[in-house]
VOBA-1610 file (N, C-alpha, C; in pm, whole numbers, padded with zeros to 5 digits, always signed):
BEGIN
Unk+08468+05642+07060Unk+08423+05640+06922Unk+08283+05701+06915Unk+08259+05777+06809Unk+08128+05841+06792Unk+08026+05741+06738Unk+07903+05751+06789Unk+07793+05673+06735Unk+07765+05720+06593Unk+07741+05629+06501Unk+07733+05662+06359Unk+07594+05711+06313Unk+07500+05724+06403Unk+07366+05770+06363Unk+07321+05880+06458Unk+07224+05959+06414Unk+07177+06072+06491Unk+07082+06028+06603Unk+07079+06109+06708Unk+06989+06083+06820Unk+06844+06077+06775Unk+06805+06169+06683Unk+06667+06175+06636Unk+06628+06048+06560Unk+06723+05990+06488Unk+06694+05866+06415Unk+06665+05753+06512Unk+06748+05741+06615Unk+06725+05641+06718Unk+06591+05663+06786Unk+06562+05789+06821Unk+06436+05824+06886Unk+06316+05783+06803Unk+06322+05808+06673Unk+06209+05777+06585Unk+06173+05629+06589Unk+06271+05543+06573Unk+06241+05400+06565Unk+06215+05340+06702Unk+06272+05398+06806Unk+06237+05357+06942Unk+06088+05383+06965Unk+06042+05503+06925Unk+05901+05539+06941Unk+05808+05449+06863Unk+05848+05413+06740Unk+05766+05322+06660Unk+05747+05188+06732Unk+05854+05137+06791Unk+05844+05008+06860Unk+05766+05020+06989Unk+05781+05132+07059Unk+05704+05154+07181Unk+05555+05147+07151Unk+05513+05203+07038Unk+05372+05199+06999Unk+05325+05056+06977Unk+05415+04969+06931Unk+05377+04830+06904Unk+05367+04747+07031Unk+05451+04778+07131Unk+05456+04692+07250Unk+05362+04739+07360Unk+05291+04851+07338Unk+05189+04896+07432Unk+05052+04883+07367Unk+04947+04897+07447Unk+04813+04888+07391Unk+04786+05003+07294Unk+04831+05123+07332Unk+04811+05241+07248Unk+04902+05351+07300Unk+04967+05424+07211Unk+05043+05541+07252Unk+04999+05663+07171Unk+05017+05777+07233Unk+04984+05904+07168Unk+05097+06002+07200Unk+05148+06071+07099Unk+05262+06158+07121Unk+05253+06285+07038Unk+05195+06393+07093Unk+05198+06520+07021Unk+05341+06568+07008Unk+05375+06620+06891Unk+05514+06657+06868Unk+05522+06771+06768Unk+05637+06838+06765Unk+05654+06955+06681Unk+05700+06921+06539Unk+05728+06795+06510Unk+05795+06762+06383Unk+05709+06793+06260Unk+05583+06756+06265Unk+05499+06771+06147Unk+05357+06799+06192Unk+05314+06922+06181Unk+05186+06962+06239Unk+05080+06985+06132Unk+05077+06904+06032Unk+04980+06922+05924Unk+04838+06898+05972Unk+04820+06799+06060Unk+04686+06766+06107Unk+04680+06775+06259Unk+04593+06863+06309Unk+04568+06874+06453Unk+04693+06905+06534Unk+04804+06942+06471Unk+04925+06973+06544Unk+05003+06850+06588Unk+04970+06730+06537Unk+05039+06610+06581Unk+05107+06543+06462Unk+05212+06464+06491Unk+05275+06395+06379Unk+05239+06246+06375Unk+05272+06171+06479Unk+05251+06026+06476Unk+05142+05985+06574Unk+05042+06071+06592Unk+04945+06053+06700Unk+04900+05908+06716Unk+04834+05855+06616Unk+04790+05716+06621Unk+04822+05643+06492Unk+04907+05702+06410Unk+04940+05646+06279Unk+04813+05623+06198Unk+04716+05714+06212Unk+04591+05702+06139Unk+04598+05779+06008Unk+04524+05738+05907Unk+04530+05804+05777Unk+04467+05942+05779Unk+04505+06030+05687Unk+04447+06165+05683Unk+04295+06167+05676Unk+04236+06066+05611Unk+04091+06064+05599Unk+04024+06061+05735Unk+04088+05995+05833Unk+04031+05991+05968Unk+04029+06131+06028Unk+04140+06204+06013Unk+04148+06338+06071Unk+04047+06432+06004Unk+04031+06419+05872Unk+03935+06505+05803Unk+03793+06474+05848Unk+03768+06350+05885Unk+03634+06313+05930Unk+03603+06371+06068Unk+03699+06355+06162Unk+03672+06396+06299Unk+03727+06535+06333Unk+03816+06586+06254Unk+03872+06719+06281Unk+03897+06794+06153Unk+03795+06842+06085Unk+03810+06899+05951Unk+03866+07041+05954Unk+03985+07057+06001Unk+04050+07187+06000Unk+04200+07165+06006Unk+04275+07260+05956Unk+04421+07246+05950Unk+04486+07377+05989Unk+04611+07369+06028Unk+04687+07490+06055Unk+04730+07552+05923Unk+04724+07687+05918Unk+04768+07756+05798Unk+04918+07746+05781Unk+04990+07770+05890Unk+05135+07755+05890Unk+05175+07703+06026Unk+05293+07650+06034Unk+05342+07593+06158Unk+05341+07699+06269Unk+05294+07659+06387Unk+05289+07741+06508Unk+05173+07839+06511Unk+05100+07856+06403Unk+04989+07949+06406Unk+04865+07884+06467Unk+04770+07968+06504Unk+04644+07918+06553Unk+04574+07836+06445Unk+04493+07743+06489Unk+04415+07666+06392Unk+04321+07759+06315Unk+04308+07736+06187Unk+04217+07816+06107Unk+04084+07744+06095Unk+03976+07819+06099Unk+03845+07761+06079Unk+03780+07705+06204Unk+03842+07723+06321Unk+03783+07673+06444Unk+03832+07759+06560Unk+03742+07796+06651Unk+03779+07869+06770Unk+03838+07773+06873Unk+03916+07828+06966Unk+03978+07742+07067Unk+03872+07671+07151Unk+03764+07742+07184Unk+03656+07677+07260Unk+03596+07560+07182Unk+03583+07579+07050Unk+03531+07472+06965Unk+03629+07354+06962Unk+03758+07387+06954Unk+03862+07282+06956Unk+03850+07199+07084Unk+03833+07267+07197Unk+03822+07196+07325Unk+03699+07106+07329Unk+03589+07152+07272Unk+03469+07070+07267Unk+03488+06951+07172Unk+03551+06978+07058Unk+03576+06869+06964Unk+03672+06766+07023Unk+03763+06813+07108Unk+03855+06720+07172Unk+03783+06617+07257Unk+03677+06660+07323Unk+03597+06566+07402Unk+03533+06462+07312Unk+03484+06508+07196Unk+03426+06414+07100Unk+03528+06319+07043Unk+03647+06371+07011Unk+03754+06285+06959Unk+03792+06178+07061Unk+03801+06219+07188Unk+03841+06126+07293Unk+03742+06010+07306Unk+03615+06037+07275Unk+03515+05930+07286Unk+03536+05821+07182Unk+03612+05849+07076Unk+03641+05749+06973Unk+03771+05673+07001Unk+03837+05707+07111Unk+03968+05650+07140Unk+03965+05573+07270Unk+04062+05486+07291Unk+04070+05415+07419Unk+04110+05510+07531Unk+04087+05468+07655Unk+04131+05547+07770Unk+04282+05532+07790Unk+04339+05627+07862Unk+04483+05629+07886Unk+04510+05629+08036Unk+04623+05566+08073Unk+04654+05548+08214Unk+04786+05608+08259Unk+04878+05632+08166Unk+05016+05651+08209Unk+05090+05741+08110Unk+05188+05815+08160Unk+05273+05898+08076Unk+05419+05853+08087Unk+05487+05858+07976Unk+05629+05827+07974Unk+05702+05947+07914Unk+05791+06007+07992Unk+05877+06115+07946Unk+06015+06056+07921Unk+06060+06060+07796Unk+06186+05993+07759Unk+06288+06097+07713Unk+06403+06096+07778Unk+06517+06176+07734Unk+06610+06084+07656Unk+06613+06099+07525Unk+06699+06014+07442Unk+06841+06068+07445Unk+06938+05977+07452Unk+07078+06014+07459Unk+07159+05940+07351Unk+07251+06012+07293Unk+07346+05955+07196Unk+07480+05941+07268Unk+07516+05820+07309Unk+07635+05803+07392Unk+07763+05804+07309Unk+07873+05808+07379Unk+08005+05782+07319Unk+08043+05639+07353Unk+08100+05568+07257Unk+08147+05430+07280Unk+08298+05438+07306Unk+08338+05402+07427Unk+08477+05417+07470Unk+08548+05282+07466Unk+08659+05278+07396Unk+08729+05152+07373Unk+08872+05152+07426Unk+08914+05263+07485Unk+09053+05274+07531Unk+09065+05246+07680Unk+09166+05170+07722Unk+09190+05148+07866Unk+09219+05278+07942Unk+09248+05386+07869Unk+09271+05513+07934Unk+09143+05592+07960Unk+09029+05542+07916Unk+08902+05612+07938Unk+08871+05622+08087Unk+08802+05727+08125Unk+08785+05761+08266Unk+08719+05650+08348Unk+08620+05584+08293Unk+08548+05482+08369Unk+08591+05340+08334Unk+08701+05326+08262Unk+08746+05193+08222Unk+08768+05103+08344Unk+08823+05161+08452Unk+08850+05084+08574Unk+08722+05021+08628Unk+08609+05090+08611Unk+08483+05039+08665Unk+08429+04921+08585Unk+08458+04921+08454Unk+08402+04818+08366Unk+08505+04716+08320Unk+08629+04762+08307Unk+08740+04677+08259Unk+08711+04620+08119Unk+08637+04698+08040Unk+08608+04662+07902Unk+08548+04785+07833Unk+08526+04776+07704Unk+08464+04887+07631Unk+08324+04914+07687Unk+08285+05042+07684Unk+08157+05078+07744Unk+08101+05204+07677Unk+07972+05230+07707Unk+07902+05349+07656Unk+07889+05449+07770Unk+07894+05579+07734Unk+07880+05683+07835Unk+07811+05806+07776Unk+07725+05869+07854Unk+07669+05998+07814Unk+07665+06092+07934Unk+07661+06221+07906Unk+07658+06324+08009Unk+07514+06351+08053Unk+07497+06383+08179Unk+07368+06424+08233Unk+07365+06577+08233Unk+07269+06635+08162Unk+07256+06780+08154Unk+07171+06829+08270Unk+07225+06926+08345Unk+07166+06966+08473Unk+07020+07008+08462Unk+06988+07099+08369Unk+06850+07149+08363Unk+06753+07041+08313Unk+06800+06954+08223Unk+06714+06843+08179Unk+06687+06747+08294Unk+06792+06717+08371Unk+06777+06624+08483Unk+06679+06678+08587Unk+06690+06807+08620Unk+06596+06864+08718Unk+06454+06861+08666Unk+06436+06891+08537Unk+06302+06888+08479Unk+06242+06749+08489Unk+06321+06646+08460Unk+06273+06508+08467Unk+06241+06467+08611Unk+06327+06505+08704Unk+06301+06473+08845Unk+06171+06536+08892Unk+06151+06662+08855Unk+06033+06734+08903Unk+05904+06683+08838Unk+05909+06647+08710Unk+05787+06596+08646Unk+05752+06459+08704Unk+05852+06379+08738Unk+05827+06250+08801Unk+05757+06270+08936Unk+05806+06367+09014Unk+05749+06392+09147Unk+05608+06449+09138Unk+05583+06539+09044Unk+05454+06605+09035Unk+05346+06518+08972Unk+05386+06408+08910Unk+05289+06320+08843Unk+05227+06218+08938Unk+05282+06204+09058Unk+05226+06116+09161Unk+05198+05975+09109Unk+05297+05918+09043Unk+05286+05781+08996Unk+05217+05764+08863Unk+05167+05873+08804Unk+05100+05863+08675Unk+05198+05882+08559Unk+05325+05901+08589Unk+05425+05918+08485Unk+05559+05866+08534Unk+05643+05831+08439Unk+05781+05796+08468Unk+05870+05876+08374Unk+05984+05917+08425Unk+06083+05992+08346Unk+06208+05907+08334Unk+06249+05877+08212Unk+06361+05784+08191Unk+06454+05836+08082Unk+06576+05787+08085Unk+06672+05804+07977Unk+06673+05677+07893Unk+06689+05693+07763Unk+06700+05578+07672Unk+06815+05604+07577Unk+06900+05503+07557Unk+07014+05518+07467Unk+07048+05382+07406Unk+07111+05383+07289Unk+07140+05257+07222Unk+07260+05185+07284Unk+07254+05053+07283Unk+07368+04972+07325Unk+07434+04914+07199Unk+07447+04996+07096Unk+07515+04965+06971Unk+07556+05099+06911Unk+07656+05099+06826Unk+07705+05229+06781Unk+07719+05242+06629Unk+07713+05132+06556Unk+07730+05140+06412Unk+07595+05156+06341Unk+07596+05233+06233Unk+07473+05257+06156Unk+07415+05126+06103Unk+07501+05035+06061Unk+07454+04907+06009Unk+07377+04829+06116Unk+07423+04840+06241Unk+07353+04773+06351Unk+07214+04835+06372Unk+07206+04968+06363Unk+07077+05033+06379Unk+06977+04982+06276Unk+07017+04981+06149Unk+06922+04943+06045Unk+06885+04795+06053Unk+06977+04713+06100Unk+06944+04572+06121Unk+06839+04558+06231Unk+06853+04638+06335Unk+06757+04631+06446Unk+06623+04695+06408Unk+06626+04798+06325Unk+06501+04853+06274Unk+06427+04747+06193Unk+06499+04677+06107Unk+06438+04574+06024Unk+06379+04462+06109Unk+06449+04426+06217Unk+06404+04316+06303Unk+06313+04362+06417Unk+06289+04495+06423Unk+06205+04552+06529Unk+06259+04521+06668Unk+06391+04541+06685Unk+06456+04513+06813Unk+06535+04633+06865Unk+06494+04754+06826Unk+06563+04873+06875Unk+06546+04888+07025Unk+06423+04877+07075Unk+06397+04888+07219Unk+06470+04778+07294Unk+06464+04658+07242Unk+06529+04544+07305Unk+06679+04565+07320Unk+06740+04642+07231Unk+06884+04665+07234Unk+06920+04805+07283Unk+06833+04859+07368Unk+06857+04990+07428Unk+06880+04975+07578Unk+06942+05077+07635Unk+06962+05080+07780Unk+06872+05189+07838Unk+06800+05156+07945Unk+06707+05249+08009Unk+06759+05283+08148Unk+06746+05408+08187Unk+06786+05450+08321Unk+06681+05545+08379Unk+06642+05521+08502Unk+06546+05607+08571Unk+06610+05742+08599Unk+06541+05850+08562Unk+06595+05983+08588Unk+06610+06007+08738Unk+06517+05958+08818Unk+06524+05978+08962Unk+06651+05915+09019Unk+06690+05800+08968Unk+06808+05731+09020Unk+06939+05795+08974Unk+06932+05885+08877Unk+07053+05954+08832Unk+07069+06090+08897Unk+06988+06121+08994Unk+06997+06248+09067Unk+07138+06265+09124Unk+07199+06379+09100Unk+07331+06410+09155Unk+07447+06359+09073Unk+07421+06287+08965Unk+07530+06233+08882Unk+07555+06322+08760Unk+07678+06320+08714Unk+07717+06399+08597Unk+07726+06315+08471Unk+07748+06184+08486Unk+07757+06094+08372Unk+07691+05961+08407Unk+07655+05887+08304Unk+07601+05752+08319Unk+07671+05663+08219Unk+07707+05542+08260Unk+07775+05449+08169Unk+07712+05311+08178Unk+07730+05233+08072Unk+07674+05098+08067Unk+07747+05018+07960Unk+07730+04887+07962Unk+07798+04803+07864Unk+07702+04719+07780Unk+07573+04720+07815Unk+07481+04627+07748Unk+07339+04684+07750Unk+07251+04627+07668Unk+07110+04665+07675Unk+07053+04630+07813Unk+06938+04686+07842Unk+06871+04653+07968Unk+06852+04775+08055Unk+06875+04760+08183Unk+06845+04867+08278Unk+06950+04875+08388Unk+07072+04828+08359Unk+07182+04830+08455Unk+07295+04916+08402Unk+07347+05003+08488Unk+07460+05088+08451Unk+07525+05144+08575Unk+07602+05251+08557Unk+07671+05315+08669Unk+07658+05467+08657Unk+07635+05532+08771Unk+07635+05677+08776Unk+07772+05727+08818Unk+07808+05843+08771Unk+07938+05902+08801Unk+07915+06053+08826Unk+07996+06124+08910Unk+08139+06114+08919Unk+08183+06002+09015Unk+08141+06008+09143Unk+08169+05893+09228Unk+08084+05777+09178Unk+08149+05666+09147Unk+08079+05557+09080Unk+07978+05489+09172Unk+07855+05480+09123Unk+07747+05413+09196Unk+07675+05320+09099Unk+07651+05197+09142Unk+07575+05105+09059Unk+07429+05151+09051Unk+07374+05152+08930Unk+07237+05195+08907Unk+07159+05079+08845Unk+07051+05039+08912Unk+06961+04938+08854Unk+06821+04998+08850Unk+06772+05023+08730Unk+06641+05082+08711Unk+06539+04972+08682Unk+06413+05008+08681Unk+06311+04913+08635Unk+06323+04897+08485Unk+06289+04780+08435Unk+06285+04760+08291Unk+06170+04842+08233Unk+06173+04864+08103Unk+06064+04936+08039Unk+05931+04863+08060Unk+05934+04730+08048Unk+05813+04652+08069Unk+05758+04668+08210Unk+05846+04667+08310Unk+05803+04685+08449Unk+05744+04825+08471Unk+05809+04925+08412Unk+05764+05062+08426Unk+05622+05079+08371Unk+05600+05026+08254Unk+05469+05039+08191Unk+05365+04956+08266Unk+05400+04835+08307Unk+05306+04750+08380Unk+05263+04815+08511Unk+05359+04875+08581Unk+05326+04944+08707Unk+05231+05060+08680Unk+05257+05133+08572Unk+05169+05243+08535Unk+05028+05197+08505Unk+05016+05082+08437Unk+04884+05026+08407Unk+04810+04990+08536Unk+04882+04929+08629Unk+04818+04875+08749Unk+04777+04982+08849Unk+04856+05090+08858Unk+04836+05188+08964Unk+04734+05296+08930Unk+04708+05318+08802Unk+04634+05438+08764Unk+04497+05409+08705Unk+04405+05500+08732Unk+04272+05489+08674Unk+04276+05531+08528Unk+04198+05467+08443Unk+04192+05508+08302Unk+04116+05638+08287Unk+04163+05723+08196Unk+04097+05851+08169Unk+04083+05870+08019Unk+03977+05937+07974Unk+03970+05974+07833Unk+04091+06059+07795Unk+04129+06054+07670Unk+04252+06121+07626Unk+04254+06269+07663Unk+04143+06340+07642Unk+04144+06484+07671Unk+04171+06510+07820Unk+04112+06431+07909Unk+04136+06448+08051Unk+04278+06407+08090Unk+04325+06302+08027Unk+04461+06254+08054Unk+04564+06360+08016Unk+04547+06425+07901Unk+04639+06528+07857Unk+04634+06650+07949Unk+04515+06685+07995Unk+04502+06798+08087Unk+04573+06770+08219Unk+04563+06646+08266Unk+04629+06608+08391Unk+04781+06614+08374Unk+04830+06570+08260Unk+04974+06578+08232Unk+05020+06723+08226Unk+04940+06808+08162Unk+04975+06950+08151Unk+04980+07016+08288Unk+04887+06983+08375Unk+04887+07038+08510Unk+05014+06999+08585Unk+05056+06873+08569Unk+05180+06828+08633Unk+05300+06905+08579Unk+05301+06933+08449Unk+05411+07008+08389Unk+05416+07150+08444Unk+05300+07216+08456Unk+05296+07352+08510Unk+05352+07354+08652Unk+05313+07257+08734Unk+05365+07249+08870Unk+05515+07222+08870Unk+05559+07132+08783Unk+05700+07093+08779Unk+05791+07206+08734Unk+05740+07293+08649Unk+05823+07401+08594Unk+05804+07534+08666Unk+05738+07531+08780Unk+05717+07652+08859Unk+05812+07655+08979Unk+05861+07774+09010Unk+05939+07792+09132Unk+06081+07740+09129Unk+06138+07721+09011Unk+06275+07673+09000Unk+06362+07780+08934Unk+06472+07814+08998Unk+06564+07911+08939Unk+06627+07859+08811Unk+06633+07727+08795Unk+06700+07669+08680Unk+06605+07643+08563Unk+06493+07575+08588Unk+06411+07532+08475Unk+06293+07623+08444Unk+06246+07702+08542Unk+06134+07793+08513Unk+06168+07893+08403Unk+06286+07959+08408Unk+06320+08052+08300Unk+06330+07985+08163Unk+06377+07862+08158Unk+06388+07790+08031Unk+06250+07765+07973Unk+06158+07718+08055Unk+06021+07693+08009Unk+05957+07822+07959Unk+05970+07929+08035Unk+05908+08056+07996Unk+05970+08114+07869Unk+06100+08093+07850Unk+06166+08141+07728Unk+06108+08074+07605Unk+06089+07943+07611Unk+06032+07870+07497Unk+05886+07909+07479Unk+05812+07920+07588Unk+05671+07962+07581Unk+05658+08095+07508Unk+05741+08192+07544Unk+05736+08324+07482Unk+05778+08318+07336Unk+05882+08241+07308Unk+05932+08230+07170Unk+05827+08172+07076Unk+05745+08080+07126Unk+05644+08016+07044Unk+05513+08095+07038Unk+05509+08209+07107Unk+05394+08297+07097Unk+05277+08260+07186Unk+05301+08176+07288Unk+05194+08142+07381Unk+05198+08236+07501Unk+05082+08285+07544Unk+05077+08378+07656Unk+05030+08304+07780Unk+04908+08331+07825Unk+04856+08261+07941Unk+04813+08121+07902Unk+04859+08023+07976Unk+04829+07884+07946Unk+04742+07824+08055Unk+04631+07766+08015Unk+04536+07705+08109Unk+04535+07554+08085Unk+04588+07475+08177Unk+04591+07330+08157Unk+04453+07265+08150Unk+04348+07339+08187Unk+04212+07286+08177Unk+04153+07303+08037Unk+04227+07368+07950Unk+04191+07378+07808Unk+04271+07274+07732Unk+04205+07191+07652Unk+04277+07089+07577Unk+04380+07152+07483Unk+04340+07261+07418Unk+04433+07329+07326Unk+04558+07373+07401Unk+04541+07435+07518Unk+04656+07481+07596Unk+04733+07363+07655Unk+04662+07257+07693Unk+04730+07139+07749Unk+04829+07081+07648Unk+04786+07071+07522Unk+04875+07020+07417Unk+04993+07115+07398Unk+04966+07245+07404Unk+05073+07344+07391Unk+05173+07331+07506Unk+05125+07310+07628Unk+05212+07295+07745Unk+05303+07175+07728Unk+05247+07063+07683Unk+05328+06943+07661Unk+05434+06968+07555Unk+05395+07038+07448Unk+05489+07067+07340Unk+05600+07160+07387Unk+05566+07262+07465Unk+05666+07356+07517Unk+05766+07282+07606Unk+05715+07198+07695Unk+05802+07121+07784Unk+05896+07032+07703Unk+05841+06966+07601Unk+05922+06875+07518Unk+06034+06950+07448Unk+06003+07068+07394Unk+06104+07145+07323Unk+06205+07208+07418Unk+06158+07256+07531Unk+06247+07325+07625Unk+06354+07232+07681Unk+06317+07105+07703Unk+06408+07015+07771Unk+06450+06894+07687Unk+06414+06896+07559Unk+06456+06789+07469Unk+06399+06654+07506Unk+06277+06655+07558Unk+06214+06533+07608Unk+06102+06492+07513Unk+06084+06362+07494Unk+05971+06312+07415Unk+05863+06260+07510Unk+05740+06299+07484Unk+05627+06262+07569Unk+05543+06155+07499Unk+05509+06050+07575Unk+05420+05945+07524Unk+05307+05924+07625Unk+05183+05939+07580Unk+05068+05896+07661Unk+05042+05750+07626Unk+05023+05669+07727Unk+05011+05525+07706Unk+04878+05475+07759Unk+04806+05403+07671Unk+04676+05349+07708Unk+04677+05199+07717
//
């Protein structure tokens, strides 16, 4: 059976709840770039942005008007001084599963009841594995999907702020070599396929807590630059994902990218997110 709501809708409310259950999250995104190129950065009012960053993009994807890139990078340092430090990155691949109710379904034998299943896309999986490795413990790459399928259930969980609680999380590293993932309930337990393997990932709370404990706090501008450097390393030297990253980079009009520039660092994160359908969250 098809899930009755869109992947983007699930992603939106999952992100809203993630912001509530962490100290602070920041997520540059392509959806709405009216201010500073970000949509839900800190859920701050426009007056805040006009105070600390009095410039806007003329049109989507264009250079900022009224400020040079060097000035933007300097202003970024000032902006970061008004914000908390950040410790950890979360790269989330959201999935819209199929809900299987027939005893003839391929993995029914493994569960012996109705279950959820989604496909693992090869280039997305490699990108997640490589970003996890290149981040040296400063990031985690995970899949997130709903353990409910009706639209009415989604809106009930949005109202009760229990979307994350009713989602299933899977570590991208633990899904290496698998073509599908299945599960029957919220949490962090499922099975990888084709050859069935039990998968137990860390809970979202454990993942974030580990990130808090292991990493030094950095100002936002430095934290974003470090994330961008990891992305450049992760997307280099791969026959599969390097061409995808470069194709999106070229399409968006970016040429040479320097992760030591805040402006370019944000662009690198955005290119990676669009190329591989991944949502990035900086967590403080």
